[in-house]
N, C-alpha and C positions, 0 to 999 in steps of 0.2 A: 363517583359509579355517575354514568351520562345513563342520563331516564331520559333523552331523545336516542328516533331510532339514526337518526344521523351524526349524531356523537358518539354512540357506538359503530357506526361504521368505521368512525378515525377514528377509535382509542381499535380498532379491531385493526387499520390499513398502519401507523404509526406504529405498531409493533409488527410488524408484518419490515415493515423498513428500516427501524432502527436493527432489526437482527441479518437483513439485508448486507444495512454498513457496516457493521461488524465485524462480517463475511469478509468483504474489504479491505478494510482498512488491518484483519487481520493474520489476509493473506499478503498484504501488502508488508506488515514488521518479518512473517515470516520468512520471501524473497529477500527480504535482505540481511537477517539470519546466515540466509543459506547461501548471499552474494559473500559473506564475513568468512561464513570459515572455508571457502575456496580459495577466495588472500589470503590469509591463513596457510591454510596450506598445500599455497606453490599451485598449482594447477591449474594451469591458464585457461585450457580446453573448457574445466567447470565452469572457472571466473568471466568467461569470455558469453558461457551459453545461461551464468544465474542473470548476467549481468544484464542479457537482452530478455531473458524475459518481467524480469525485475520494471523492465522499464514499459515495456508491453504492459504490463498491468498496471501501472500509474495511467500509462496514457489513459486507457481503458474508466478508469476510476474518475480519470475527472476531466471525461464525456459524460460519464453517467450524471454527474452531479454530486459523487460522493468524497471526495475530497477538493477540497478549494487548488486552484489552476497552483496556489505561489508555492501553495505547501510544497505539489507536486511538485514541482522547478527544483524545486530546495534540495528536496529529498533524491532530484535526479542528478544535480546535482556533487550531492556526496556521495551516493555511486559511482559516475564517471568520476571523481576523485578519487574513490579505493580501487577501485577497477585499474589505473592508471597506479596503484600503487603507492598513492603520498601517504603518509600516514592519516588515521586518523582524527580530529582533534577532539580531545580529553577534556571531558566534560565534569 
């Protein structure tokens, strides 16, 4: 436990920032899952809409410093391949 006021404040700020970063990462994963579901269902309109929403969210996340730019570039590339109909890489 911190015993200095500034350290207490930093703990509060770090907790708040951690929760905010978690929200951004979690939403990005959810949007990717929705894109996969739209592609699997064969719904072209939903695929386009979900892809656009995912890319917009990722761009905003990198501008806020939540995700690294290379991570976002990789995820956008994966999403574009998925939206174009290429098979996803098996892990």
